[in-house]
PATOR-56389 format. One record per residue: residue number from 1; residue in three letters; x, y, z of N, C-alpha, C in turn. Coordinates in nm, 2 decimals. Example, Ala and Ser with C-alpha at 12.3 -4.5 7.8 and 13.67 -1.06 7.14 Angstrom:
residues 2
1,ALA,1.32,-0.57,0.78,1.23,-0.45,0.78,1.32,-0.33,0.78
2,SER,1.28,-0.22,0.71,1.37,-0.11,0.71,1.29,0.00,0.79
This chain:
residues 199
1,MET,-0.69,-5.75,-0.78,-0.60,-5.71,-0.85,-0.64,-5.55,-0.88
2,LYS,-0.53,-5.47,-0.88,-0.54,-5.31,-0.93,-0.53,-5.30,-1.07
3,THR,-0.63,-5.23,-1.10,-0.64,-5.20,-1.27,-0.54,-5.10,-1.28
4,PRO,-0.52,-5.08,-1.42,-0.40,-4.98,-1.45,-0.43,-4.83,-1.45
5,ILE,-0.57,-4.83,-1.45,-0.62,-4.67,-1.42,-0.59,-4.65,-1.30
6,SER,-0.62,-4.74,-1.19,-0.64,-4.69,-1.06,-0.47,-4.69,-1.01
7,ILE,-0.40,-4.74,-1.07,-0.23,-4.74,-1.03,-0.21,-4.59,-1.07
8,LEU,-0.24,-4.57,-1.20,-0.20,-4.44,-1.26,-0.26,-4.33,-1.19
9,ILE,-0.36,-4.31,-1.12,-0.43,-4.22,-1.05,-0.33,-4.20,-0.93
10,ILE,-0.30,-4.32,-0.85,-0.24,-4.32,-0.75,-0.12,-4.26,-0.78
11,ILE,-0.03,-4.30,-0.87,0.09,-4.23,-0.91,0.07,-4.09,-0.93
12,ILE,-0.02,-4.05,-0.99,-0.02,-3.91,-1.03,-0.06,-3.84,-0.89
13,ILE,-0.13,-3.88,-0.83,-0.17,-3.80,-0.66,-0.03,-3.80,-0.58
14,PHE,0.04,-3.90,-0.57,0.20,-3.89,-0.50,0.30,-3.81,-0.57
15,SER,0.28,-3.81,-0.71,0.39,-3.75,-0.77,0.36,-3.58,-0.77
16,CYS,0.27,-3.53,-0.77,0.21,-3.41,-0.77,0.20,-3.35,-0.63
17,SER,0.33,-3.31,-0.58,0.34,-3.24,-0.47,0.26,-3.11,-0.45
18,PRO,0.16,-3.08,-0.38,0.08,-2.95,-0.39,0.19,-2.82,-0.36
19,LYS,0.17,-2.71,-0.43,0.22,-2.59,-0.40,0.17,-2.52,-0.29
20,GLU,0.30,-2.47,-0.20,0.25,-2.42,-0.06,0.17,-2.30,-0.11
21,LYS,0.05,-2.28,-0.02,0.00,-2.16,-0.04,0.02,-2.06,0.08
22,TYR,0.03,-1.93,0.04,0.04,-1.81,0.15,-0.05,-1.72,0.13
23,ASN,-0.06,-1.68,0.27,-0.15,-1.57,0.33,-0.11,-1.45,0.39
24,TYR,-0.11,-1.35,0.33,-0.06,-1.22,0.39,-0.16,-1.12,0.42
25,ASN,-0.17,-1.09,0.54,-0.31,-0.97,0.58,-0.21,-0.90,0.68
26,ILE,-0.21,-0.78,0.60,-0.14,-0.65,0.67,-0.20,-0.60,0.83
27,ASN,-0.32,-0.67,0.83,-0.37,-0.62,0.96,-0.32,-0.71,1.07
28,GLU,-0.28,-0.84,1.03,-0.23,-0.92,1.14,-0.08,-0.87,1.17
29,ARG,-0.04,-0.80,1.09,0.10,-0.76,1.10,0.12,-0.62,1.18
30,LYS,0.03,-0.55,1.22,0.02,-0.43,1.29,0.09,-0.41,1.41
31,LYS,0.08,-0.50,1.51,0.16,-0.49,1.62,0.31,-0.49,1.61
32,ASP,0.33,-0.60,1.50,0.49,-0.61,1.45,0.55,-0.47,1.41
33,ILE,0.45,-0.42,1.31,0.48,-0.29,1.25,0.50,-0.18,1.34
34,ASN,0.42,-0.17,1.44,0.47,-0.07,1.52,0.58,-0.09,1.61
35,ASP,0.58,-0.24,1.65,0.70,-0.27,1.73,0.85,-0.23,1.66
36,ILE,0.83,-0.27,1.55,0.97,-0.24,1.47,0.99,-0.09,1.46
37,ILE,0.90,-0.02,1.42,0.95,0.13,1.38,0.95,0.20,1.54
38,ASN,0.89,0.15,1.65,0.94,0.19,1.78,1.06,0.14,1.81
39,THR,1.13,0.03,1.79,1.27,0.00,1.79,1.34,0.09,1.71
40,LEU,1.31,0.12,1.58,1.40,0.23,1.50,1.39,0.37,1.56
41,ILE,1.30,0.41,1.58,1.28,0.53,1.67,1.36,0.54,1.80
42,ASN,1.36,0.45,1.90,1.44,0.43,2.00,1.59,0.42,1.95
43,ASN,1.62,0.40,1.84,1.77,0.39,1.81,1.82,0.52,1.75
44,GLU,1.72,0.63,1.75,1.76,0.75,1.69,1.77,0.88,1.80
45,GLU,1.87,0.95,1.76,1.86,1.06,1.86,1.78,1.18,1.77
46,LEU,1.65,1.18,1.81,1.56,1.25,1.75,1.58,1.41,1.75
47,GLY,1.63,1.44,1.87,1.60,1.59,1.91,1.47,1.66,1.87
48,ASP,1.46,1.76,1.76,1.36,1.82,1.70,1.30,1.76,1.59
49,THR,1.37,1.64,1.55,1.32,1.56,1.43,1.20,1.50,1.46
50,LYS,1.10,1.51,1.36,0.97,1.43,1.37,0.96,1.32,1.28
51,ILE,0.88,1.23,1.32,0.84,1.12,1.24,0.72,1.13,1.14
52,LEU,0.73,1.07,1.02,0.62,1.10,0.94,0.54,0.98,0.98
53,SER,0.39,1.00,1.01,0.29,0.93,1.08,0.24,0.79,0.98
54,SER,0.30,0.81,0.85,0.26,0.71,0.77,0.36,0.66,0.70
55,LEU,0.34,0.50,0.66,0.45,0.46,0.60,0.44,0.41,0.47
56,ARG,0.52,0.43,0.39,0.49,0.38,0.22,0.56,0.25,0.22
57,LYS,0.49,0.17,0.09,0.52,0.07,0.07,0.64,0.07,-0.01
58,VAL,0.75,-0.03,0.00,0.83,-0.06,-0.12,0.80,-0.18,-0.20
59,ASN,0.79,-0.13,-0.33,0.71,-0.22,-0.41,0.85,-0.32,-0.45
60,ILE,0.83,-0.45,-0.44,0.93,-0.53,-0.47,0.91,-0.57,-0.62
61,LEU,1.03,-0.55,-0.71,1.01,-0.59,-0.86,1.06,-0.74,-0.86
62,PHE,0.98,-0.80,-0.95,1.01,-0.94,-0.96,1.07,-0.99,-1.12
63,ASP,1.00,-0.89,-1.22,1.06,-0.89,-1.33,1.18,-0.84,-1.37
64,LYS,1.29,-0.89,-1.42,1.41,-0.85,-1.42,1.41,-0.73,-1.54
65,LYS,1.31,-0.73,-1.66,1.30,-0.64,-1.75,1.27,-0.50,-1.65
66,GLU,1.21,-0.51,-1.53,1.18,-0.37,-1.47,1.30,-0.32,-1.41
67,PHE,1.40,-0.39,-1.38,1.50,-0.31,-1.32,1.63,-0.36,-1.35
68,TYR,1.65,-0.43,-1.48,1.78,-0.45,-1.52,1.80,-0.39,-1.69
69,ASN,1.93,-0.34,-1.73,1.90,-0.29,-1.87,1.91,-0.43,-1.94
70,GLU,1.86,-0.44,-2.04,1.85,-0.54,-2.15,1.99,-0.60,-2.18
71,GLY,2.03,-0.72,-2.13,2.17,-0.75,-2.20,2.30,-0.72,-2.08
72,LEU,2.25,-0.64,-1.99,2.34,-0.60,-1.90,2.29,-0.61,-1.77
73,ASP,2.41,-0.63,-1.65,2.38,-0.69,-1.54,2.35,-0.56,-1.45
74,ILE,2.30,-0.43,-1.51,2.33,-0.32,-1.47,2.18,-0.27,-1.36
75,LEU,2.17,-0.26,-1.23,2.05,-0.20,-1.20,2.01,-0.07,-1.25
76,ILE,1.89,-0.04,-1.27,1.87,0.08,-1.33,1.75,0.16,-1.25
77,THR,1.70,0.08,-1.14,1.59,0.15,-1.08,1.69,0.23,-0.96
78,ASP,1.63,0.34,-0.93,1.69,0.42,-0.81,1.59,0.48,-0.70
79,SER,1.47,0.40,-0.71,1.36,0.48,-0.65,1.38,0.45,-0.49
80,GLU,1.36,0.51,-0.41,1.35,0.48,-0.26,1.26,0.39,-0.23
81,PHE,1.15,0.37,-0.34,1.03,0.28,-0.29,1.01,0.17,-0.39
82,GLU,1.10,0.13,-0.44,1.12,0.00,-0.55,1.25,-0.08,-0.48
83,ILE,1.23,-0.21,-0.50,1.36,-0.30,-0.45,1.35,-0.41,-0.55
84,PRO,1.46,-0.48,-0.62,1.45,-0.57,-0.68,1.46,-0.71,-0.60
85,TYR,1.38,-0.81,-0.62,1.36,-0.90,-0.51,1.51,-0.99,-0.51
86,THR,1.60,-0.96,-0.61,1.73,-1.01,-0.60,1.82,-0.95,-0.50
87,THR,1.78,-0.85,-0.45,1.86,-0.76,-0.35,1.83,-0.82,-0.21
88,LEU,1.68,-0.88,-0.19,1.65,-0.93,-0.07,1.70,-1.09,-0.06
89,ILE,1.72,-1.14,-0.20,1.75,-1.30,-0.16,1.88,-1.32,-0.21
90,ASN,1.98,-1.24,-0.30,2.08,-1.28,-0.35,2.17,-1.32,-0.25
91,PRO,2.23,-1.45,-0.26,2.33,-1.51,-0.16,2.45,-1.43,-0.19
92,ASN,2.48,-1.36,-0.30,2.61,-1.28,-0.32,2.62,-1.16,-0.26
93,ASN,2.50,-1.11,-0.18,2.47,-0.99,-0.16,2.48,-1.01,0.00
94,PRO,2.57,-0.94,0.06,2.57,-0.93,0.20,2.45,-0.89,0.28
95,PHE,2.36,-0.81,0.23,2.25,-0.76,0.29,2.14,-0.85,0.25
96,GLY,2.11,-0.93,0.16,2.03,-1.03,0.13,1.99,-1.13,0.21
97,PHE,1.88,-1.15,0.27,1.87,-1.20,0.39,1.75,-1.33,0.39
98,PHE,1.67,-1.31,0.30,1.54,-1.39,0.25,1.63,-1.52,0.17
99,GLU,1.54,-1.65,0.21,1.58,-1.77,0.15,1.54,-1.76,0.00
100,LYS,1.60,-1.84,-0.08,1.52,-1.85,-0.22,1.39,-1.91,-0.23
101,ASN,1.37,-1.98,-0.14,1.24,-2.05,-0.15,1.15,-1.95,-0.09
102,GLU,1.16,-1.83,-0.08,1.05,-1.73,-0.01,1.02,-1.64,-0.13
103,ILE,1.03,-1.66,-0.25,0.99,-1.58,-0.36,0.83,-1.57,-0.38
104,ASP,0.79,-1.70,-0.36,0.64,-1.70,-0.38,0.57,-1.64,-0.28
105,PHE,0.63,-1.63,-0.14,0.57,-1.55,-0.03,0.60,-1.40,-0.04
106,LEU,0.70,-1.36,-0.09,0.74,-1.21,-0.12,0.63,-1.16,-0.23
107,LYS,0.60,-1.24,-0.32,0.49,-1.18,-0.42,0.37,-1.17,-0.36
108,VAL,0.32,-1.27,-0.29,0.19,-1.28,-0.21,0.17,-1.15,-0.09
109,GLN,0.28,-1.10,-0.04,0.30,-1.03,0.06,0.29,-0.87,-0.02
110,ASN,0.40,-0.88,-0.15,0.38,-0.75,-0.22,0.24,-0.70,-0.25
111,ASN,0.16,-0.81,-0.33,0.04,-0.80,-0.37,-0.06,-0.76,-0.27
112,ASN,-0.06,-0.77,-0.15,-0.15,-0.75,-0.05,-0.11,-0.67,0.07
113,THR,0.01,-0.58,0.04,0.05,-0.47,0.10,-0.01,-0.33,0.02
114,PRO,-0.06,-0.24,0.12,-0.13,-0.13,0.05,-0.02,-0.04,0.04
115,ASP,-0.05,0.08,-0.01,0.06,0.18,-0.07,0.08,0.26,0.06
116,THR,0.00,0.27,0.15,0.03,0.35,0.29,-0.04,0.29,0.43
117,VAL,0.06,0.29,0.48,-0.01,0.21,0.65,0.03,0.34,0.75
118,PHE,-0.09,0.36,0.83,-0.07,0.49,0.93,-0.01,0.41,1.05
119,LEU,0.07,0.47,1.12,0.10,0.41,1.27,0.01,0.43,1.36
120,ASP,-0.02,0.36,1.47,-0.09,0.37,1.57,-0.02,0.46,1.70
121,LYS,-0.09,0.60,1.67,0.01,0.69,1.75,-0.01,0.67,1.91
122,SER,-0.13,0.59,1.95,-0.14,0.59,2.09,-0.02,0.52,2.13
123,TYR,0.04,0.42,2.04,0.14,0.34,2.08,0.30,0.40,2.09
124,PHE,0.31,0.54,2.06,0.41,0.64,2.06,0.37,0.74,2.19
125,ASN,0.52,0.82,2.13,0.52,0.97,2.20,0.44,1.05,2.09
126,LYS,0.32,1.10,2.08,0.24,1.20,2.02,0.32,1.30,1.95
127,ASP,0.41,1.36,2.04,0.49,1.49,2.01,0.58,1.46,1.90
128,SER,0.60,1.35,1.87,0.73,1.32,1.77,0.67,1.30,1.63
129,PHE,0.53,1.31,1.62,0.48,1.26,1.48,0.48,1.42,1.39
130,ILE,0.47,1.38,1.28,0.43,1.50,1.18,0.33,1.40,1.07
131,GLU,0.24,1.49,1.02,0.13,1.45,0.93,0.16,1.48,0.79
132,PRO,0.14,1.37,0.69,0.18,1.39,0.56,0.13,1.52,0.51
133,GLN,0.03,1.55,0.54,-0.05,1.67,0.43,0.02,1.79,0.51
134,VAL,0.10,1.82,0.62,0.19,1.95,0.66,0.32,1.95,0.57
135,ILE,0.37,1.83,0.48,0.47,1.86,0.44,0.42,1.87,0.30
136,LEU,0.29,1.81,0.24,0.26,1.84,0.11,0.21,1.97,0.10
137,ARG,0.17,2.05,0.19,0.10,2.18,0.20,0.23,2.28,0.23
138,SER,0.33,2.24,0.24,0.47,2.32,0.28,0.52,2.38,0.15
139,LYS,0.55,2.52,0.17,0.59,2.58,0.06,0.75,2.62,0.09
140,LYS,0.85,2.60,0.00,0.98,2.63,0.01,1.04,2.53,0.13
141,PHE,0.99,2.42,0.13,1.05,2.31,0.24,1.06,2.40,0.38
142,ASN,0.92,2.47,0.40,0.92,2.51,0.54,0.85,2.40,0.64
143,TYR,0.92,2.32,0.66,0.84,2.23,0.76,0.97,2.16,0.84
144,PRO,0.95,2.12,0.97,1.07,2.08,1.04,1.13,1.94,0.99
145,SER,1.25,1.90,1.01,1.33,1.78,1.00,1.24,1.67,1.02
146,TYR,1.23,1.56,0.94,1.16,1.45,0.98,1.20,1.31,0.92
147,ILE,1.19,1.20,0.97,1.23,1.09,0.93,1.10,0.99,0.89
148,GLU,1.14,0.93,0.75,1.01,0.86,0.71,1.06,0.71,0.69
149,TYR,0.97,0.63,0.74,1.00,0.47,0.74,0.89,0.40,0.61
150,THR,0.96,0.30,0.58,0.86,0.22,0.49,0.81,0.11,0.55
151,ILE,0.71,0.04,0.51,0.64,-0.07,0.55,0.69,-0.15,0.55
152,PRO,0.74,-0.24,0.66,0.84,-0.36,0.68,0.81,-0.46,0.56
153,ILE,0.91,-0.52,0.52,0.90,-0.65,0.42,0.92,-0.76,0.53
154,PHE,0.84,-0.85,0.53,0.88,-0.96,0.64,0.92,-1.07,0.56
155,SER,0.99,-1.17,0.64,1.01,-1.30,0.57,0.91,-1.40,0.61
156,LYS,0.91,-1.52,0.56,0.80,-1.60,0.55,0.77,-1.64,0.70
157,ASP,0.87,-1.65,0.76,0.85,-1.72,0.91,0.81,-1.56,1.02
158,LYS,0.80,-1.46,0.94,0.75,-1.35,1.02,0.89,-1.31,1.13
159,LYS,0.99,-1.36,1.14,1.12,-1.33,1.21,1.20,-1.23,1.18
160,LEU,1.22,-1.21,1.06,1.30,-1.11,0.98,1.21,-0.99,0.92
161,ALA,1.24,-0.86,0.92,1.22,-0.75,0.86,1.32,-0.69,0.78
162,TYR,1.26,-0.61,0.68,1.35,-0.51,0.61,1.29,-0.40,0.58
163,VAL,1.34,-0.29,0.65,1.28,-0.14,0.64,1.39,-0.04,0.58
164,LYS,1.31,0.05,0.50,1.39,0.19,0.45,1.36,0.30,0.54
165,GLU,1.46,0.38,0.53,1.46,0.49,0.62,1.52,0.61,0.53
166,GLY,1.42,0.72,0.54,1.49,0.83,0.47,1.47,0.96,0.56
167,TYR,1.57,1.04,0.58,1.58,1.16,0.65,1.59,1.28,0.58
168,HIS,1.48,1.36,0.59,1.48,1.48,0.53,1.49,1.62,0.61
169,CYS,1.54,1.70,0.56,1.57,1.83,0.63,1.56,1.94,0.55
170,GLY,1.52,1.95,0.45,1.48,2.06,0.35,1.57,2.06,0.22
171,GLY,1.52,2.11,0.12,1.61,2.13,0.01,1.69,1.99,-0.03
172,LEU,1.81,2.03,-0.05,1.90,1.88,-0.07,1.95,1.81,0.03
173,CYS,1.90,1.85,0.13,1.95,1.80,0.29,1.86,1.70,0.33
174,GLY,1.96,1.58,0.35,1.89,1.45,0.36,1.97,1.31,0.38
175,GLY,1.93,1.19,0.40,1.97,1.07,0.36,1.91,0.95,0.39
176,GLY,1.98,0.84,0.34,1.89,0.73,0.34,1.97,0.59,0.41
177,LYS,1.90,0.53,0.49,1.93,0.40,0.56,1.86,0.30,0.54
178,GLU,1.92,0.16,0.55,1.83,0.03,0.53,1.83,-0.03,0.66
179,TYR,1.76,-0.11,0.71,1.80,-0.18,0.83,1.71,-0.36,0.82
180,ILE,1.79,-0.43,0.86,1.74,-0.56,0.88,1.70,-0.59,1.04
181,LEU,1.60,-0.65,1.08,1.54,-0.67,1.22,1.52,-0.82,1.25
182,LYS,1.54,-0.84,1.35,1.53,-1.00,1.38,1.44,-1.00,1.51
183,LYS,1.35,-1.07,1.51,1.24,-1.09,1.64,1.29,-1.20,1.73
184,LEU,1.33,-1.15,1.86,1.42,-1.23,1.95,1.36,-1.23,2.07
185,LYS,1.32,-1.34,2.12,1.26,-1.34,2.23,1.13,-1.25,2.25
186,GLY,1.05,-1.24,2.14,0.93,-1.15,2.13,0.96,-0.98,2.10
187,LYS,1.08,-0.96,2.10,1.13,-0.82,2.07,1.21,-0.80,1.95
188,TRP,1.18,-0.70,1.87,1.26,-0.68,1.75,1.38,-0.61,1.78
189,VAL,1.51,-0.67,1.73,1.63,-0.61,1.73,1.68,-0.55,1.60
190,ILE,1.77,-0.47,1.60,1.85,-0.42,1.46,1.95,-0.52,1.49
191,ILE,1.98,-0.60,1.37,2.06,-0.66,1.34,2.18,-0.63,1.22
192,ASP,2.13,-0.54,1.17,2.23,-0.49,1.04,2.16,-0.34,1.03
193,SER,2.24,-0.27,0.95,2.20,-0.15,0.89,2.31,-0.09,0.80
194,TRP,2.28,-0.01,0.72,2.38,0.04,0.63,2.33,0.19,0.54
195,ASN,2.42,0.27,0.53,2.38,0.39,0.46,2.36,0.40,0.32
196,THR,2.24,0.43,0.24,2.23,0.40,0.11,2.25,0.55,0.04
197,TRP,2.21,0.68,0.08,2.23,0.78,0.03,2.26,0.89,0.11
198,ILE,2.31,1.01,0.07,2.34,1.13,0.14,2.33,1.25,0.05
199,ALA,2.30,1.36,0.12,2.28,1.48,0.00,2.31,1.60,0.12
C-alpha cells in the first residue's frame, strides 16, 4: 500500500510540467543570416548603392512601460533599432507573425544577440560593401548611398525571420523598409515587406 507521502510526491511530479528551455547561439545562425541578407540584396537594384558590412541588433522591448505611455495605448518608441514584442506577435497586427508561445524564445534570443554582426564578405560580391568606419569618418555626408540591414530576428522553429532595412543617401535623404522571410526548401524567400519611413 502506497503511503500518503509517496502519492503526494507522484502528484507533484506529474502536475508540474517543466518549462521549455531555449538556447540561442548567434554563431549557429551565421549561414542563415548571410543567406537572408543575400536574398534581400538580390531583391534590390543596387546600382552604385553599397551595403553596410555590419548588421545592427534590433532590441526587442518586453516591458510595456518601455514603449507605451502610461495609461495610453500609444507607441512612443520611434527608434529604428527597437521593436515592441507586441509588434512581432500581436494577432491584430497584419505584420505580426510570431506565435504567442514564442515570447520566452524571443527573450532568450534578444539576450544572446550581440549589438553588431559582420557579414561574411566571401559570401557576397566584395565590391558592393562599405565599412562602418568610412561612414563614421565622413564629413558633410560625403559617402556613397548605402543600405543597412539589421540582424534577423528568428522564430522558434528558425523558419521565419524579421529584418529591418534602412536606405541612406545623405542628409535627409533615405527610407526604411521591413521584411518577413520564410525558409522554403532550404532557401530564404521574402513573403512580405512594407515601407516604414521616407525622408
